Every structure is written in C-alpha cells, then in structure tokens.
C-alpha positions in Angstrom: -122.1 -62.3 -1.9 -120.8 -65.9 -1.2 -123.5 -68.7 -2.5 -124.2 -71.3 -0.7 -122.8 -74.7 -2.3 -125.4 -76.6 -0.9 -128.2 -77.0 -3.5 -131.1 -76.8 -0.5 -134.2 -77.9 -3.2 -132.3 -81.1 -3.9 -132.3 -82.4 -0.5 -135.4 -84.8 0.1 -138.5 -83.8 2.5 -137.1 -83.7 5.9 -137.3 -87.3 7.8 -139.0 -86.2 11.2 -136.8 -87.5 14.3 -138.8 -89.9 16.5 -136.3 -90.7 18.8 -136.4 -87.2 20.7 -132.6 -86.8 19.9 -131.3 -83.7 18.1 -129.4 -84.8 15.0 -126.3 -82.7 14.4 -124.3 -83.5 11.4 -121.7 -82.2 8.6 -120.8 -83.6 5.2 -117.5 -84.1 3.4 -114.0 -85.9 3.4 -111.4 -85.7 6.0 -109.3 -82.8 4.7 -107.9 -79.6 6.4 -109.9 -77.4 4.3 -113.3 -79.1 5.3 -112.3 -79.2 9.4 -113.6 -82.4 10.1 -111.7 -82.2 13.5 -113.5 -78.7 14.3 -117.0 -80.7 14.1 -115.6 -83.4 16.4 -114.2 -80.8 18.6 -118.3 -79.5 18.4 -119.6 -83.3 19.0 -117.2 -83.7 22.1 -118.1 -80.6 23.8 -122.0 -80.8 22.9 -122.7 -84.3 22.9 -125.0 -85.9 25.7 -128.3 -88.1 26.0 -130.2 -85.9 23.4 -127.9 -85.0 21.2 -126.1 -87.0 18.5 -123.8 -86.0 15.7 -123.3 -87.8 12.3 -120.4 -87.1 9.9 -121.8 -88.0 6.4 -118.7 -89.3 4.1 -116.4 -89.5 7.2 -114.9 -92.6 7.8 -114.1 -93.8 11.8 -110.6 -94.0 11.2 -110.4 -90.3 10.1 -111.7 -89.4 13.5 -108.7 -87.9 16.0 -107.3 -90.3 18.4 -108.5 -88.8 21.4 -112.3 -88.7 20.2 -114.6 -90.2 22.9 -116.3 -93.4 21.8 -119.7 -92.6 20.2 -119.3 -89.0 20.0 -119.7 -89.0 16.1 -121.1 -91.6 13.9 -119.9 -91.8 10.6 -121.5 -92.6 7.1 -118.4 -93.9 5.4 -118.3 -93.3 1.5 -122.0 -92.6 0.3 -123.5 -91.6 -3.1 -124.8 -88.3 -3.9 -128.1 -89.5 -3.4 -127.5 -90.9 0.0 -125.8 -87.9 1.3 -129.3 -86.3 0.5 -131.3 -88.6 2.1 -128.9 -88.5 5.2 -128.9 -85.2 5.1 -133.0 -84.5 5.4 -132.7 -86.6 8.4 -130.4 -83.8 10.3 -131.7 -81.1 12.6 -129.0 -78.9 12.1 -126.3 -78.7 9.4 -123.2 -77.4 10.4 -120.4 -76.6 8.1 -116.9 -76.5 9.8 -114.9 -75.7 6.7 -111.9 -73.2 6.4 -112.9 -72.4 3.0 -114.7 -73.3 0.5 -114.0 -73.2 -3.4 -115.6 -70.6 -5.9 -117.0 -71.0 -9.4 -116.1 -68.7 -12.1 -119.1 -67.3 -13.8 
C-alpha cells in the first residue's frame, strides 16, 4: 500500500475561487525527484484564460528557460502553514514526483 504523503485534514477549509478560473497547483522543491519540469509542461500545454497554475514552494528562477511568461506563478519558499493555506485555494492538486520517500514503521 502506498499512503498519501499529504495529510489532508491539515489543509484549511477550501477557499472558494471567485475569479471564475481553475487553479491547478503542486508543491515541492526544484529537484529531479519532484519533477517540476513535468508540472511546467502541463501548465504550458493546458494554460488558457480560465486556467492558472501555481507552484507552491517554487521560485521563478528554477523554471525551465523556455517557460512561457505567465504559465506558472511561484510562491517562493513559504512556511508549512502558508503552504497549507495556498493548497486550500487550489481547485486541483497535482503531484508530478517521479518518486516519494517511504517511512519505516
């Protein structure tokens, strides 16, 4: 069994989006494991006037050079509490990781 690494009960109550856009996001650092390039590709392929993409924890300097302007907004480093707040604003959370670590029991 693979358990979810996101503790869903910790995420604050969903904040409704009044802008009429779908907000899709991921969280994580810019490493090969987290595959932020895959998220940027998804954003580049699917972006449009009614869709926005946010990388929680990411920095714009880590976006691939060919990323179109405005394809992904980046929060930069944020605290765990702020990460949970930003996650509560997402309509869709994606995890593009190539793998995740396992905890021993």
